[in-house]
N, C-alpha and C positions, 0 to 999 in steps of 0.2 A: 482254546477259550479257557479262559482264566475263571474260576469259580469264585463268587462271593462269598465270604464266609459271614455268618451272623455275629454280632458282638454280642457279649454278654452283658446282661442288665446292670446298669450303675449300681443299683442298689445290691446286687451280689458281689460285684467288685470292691463296693465299700464296706461289707462285711469281711472279705477276704482282707481288706486294709486294716481293719480295725482289729482282727485276731493277730494279724502280723505285728502291728505295732504295739498290742498288748504285751506280747511275748518279748519284743525288742526292749519296752520298757521296764520290765521287772528287773533289770540290773541296774536301775537309775532312781534317784531321789526326784519326786514332784513335791516340790513345797505346798503345801496347803493353801497358800496364799494365790497360786495362781491355777489350781485344778479347776476351779468353777469358771474360769474365764476361758478356759481351752475350747477351740473350735476347730473343726474338721473342714477343710476346703478340699477343692477337687480341680486340678487343672488338667487338660488336654493336650497332649502331644501325639499326635497321627494315630497310631493304634493303641499308645499308652495312656494310662489314666495315672496321673499324679496324685497321691493323697498326703496332703500336709495337715499335721496336727500343729497349732500355734496360738499364740496369746495376740489378739488383735490390738492394734493400736489407734491412734486418733486418724491416722493417714494410713493406707494400705502399706505405704513405705516404712512404717512405724511397726509392723507386725514382727513378732520374734517368733522363728519357726522351732519347734521342738523337736520335730521328726518327720520323715519323709520316706514314703513306699510309693515304688512304681510297679502296677500291674498292666500286663496286656490285656485287652479289652477282648481280643479274640480267643486267647488260649486260658486266661484266667491265672497263668503263671506269673510268680513274683520276678520283676527285673533287677538283679541286683540284691543288695541284703539292704534292711531296714536302716536308715540313717538316722543317727540321735544328735541332736545339737544341744547346747548350752545348758545338759544336766550334768550332775556329779555321780558318778558311779556309787554304788551302796556300799 
C-alpha cells in the first residue's frame, strides 16, 4: 500500500524559492528600471513547483523571464540550480 505524502504549503515553497533566487541574483546586475516591474509566478508540474521571476508584457507571451527555480512540493528540496536569464554578471 502506497502512503500519500503531504505537500508542503505553497507559501513555504515560495519563501524557499525567494531565498534561493535572492542568492542566485547576487552575482548579477538588475537594472533599476525593471526592479519595480518584477513579478513572481508559480507553475505546477506534478510534484514540482516552478517559480519564475519575470517582467510581465502586454501578453503572457511577451513576458521576459529573469530567473527560474524548481522546488519539490513533497520534500522542499531544490531540483537543479537556480537559472538566471537575460542579466549581466557584476
